[in-house]
Steps between C-alpha positions, in 0.01 A plus 500: 500500500820507283295405195251778575784753541655385168169538319453847646849607388432370150175699482670819621780454244249464217317816611829692512575398142164632389577841647833536319498763220453347158758557228417790269407265215254315721346826620443605138333174409124485499314827509638856481253788509221270387707366210578128478874488434548227243558447130200603290327688780227759434576824687344780294402833657676413826709704744843338530685821578841416647435124492800270546482261204872455441580170334133402462383300198211703356530398136179527296335701779257792463585829675331747265403832666647388835714724720851356538672829584823434685445123488805273519497264201874449472590167337129417466376289208243709314510343154187576295335668799257788439583832668309721255399835654662397830650761734861394557681824583817432695458121475811281526523257208875441483592166341131412455405265215238684294496318167206619287353679803215742423583843646285700260417835662667400828643781712859414589638845577818472703482120504816288507523229233876448498590177327136403449415273207233682300550329166195545277319681781215740416570850633279702269400834661679401821634773729869427562627849572804496730488118513827304514524222240877471506613166359141392431415263215248675273561324170184508290309699765228741387544846654281683250393838645670419831583797722857441613642848549815486712494119512823299510558225244876485547650171375147372431422274204234661279576317178200519265296676768218726378535852645283669238379843624645431847577804717866456590618855570802490729503119504833319524595210271874498574654179370160356409440248221264676261556297184184507289305704758224721357512864618265635231350833621653444844590802712871465578572860594809512725513120517839329538588211268873516566663167417169343395490264202247653261569281198186481283302698759228721348484870590247614238358841597637464853563818703871489579588856607782483753516121477844347557578210265188537284562480123 
């Protein structure tokens, strides 16, 4: 009888462990909204609105035309991932690694990318209006024709970034590193470049009415 009671207690203990809530990371593993959460995953045209993907490794993954509005991707690894034409309004991407990430035509209005590493990222025609990129690394990034009215790039590194024809009215670049950045034909009306380093930056035919710190 004692052996039977001991076996029963062991079984009950194992069942109790199975019912304990999993850590957040474990809950995120596997499948979220029909998307396999792993490096190199294919999740195009999917609804991941508000998904918790913080800290996930999704490098080289495909998210083109997917809805990631309000998704939590803080500290996620998204290097060389494809978010072209994705809906990412209000997404949290603080401290995310986004080296050479494709965000062409992505909609990032109001998104938070504070401290994100976007070196050599593609942001052509992206919608970044009212987004916060404070302290972000954007060296060599391509923001051609990006719509970033009212966006914050304070203390960000945009050395040699291409902002040709970007819409930057009311944007803030306070204390930013803009050495060698290309602002040709950019709209910088009422932008603030106070304290920014603009050495060798190009402002050919840029609209600078009311711009603080523009040459």
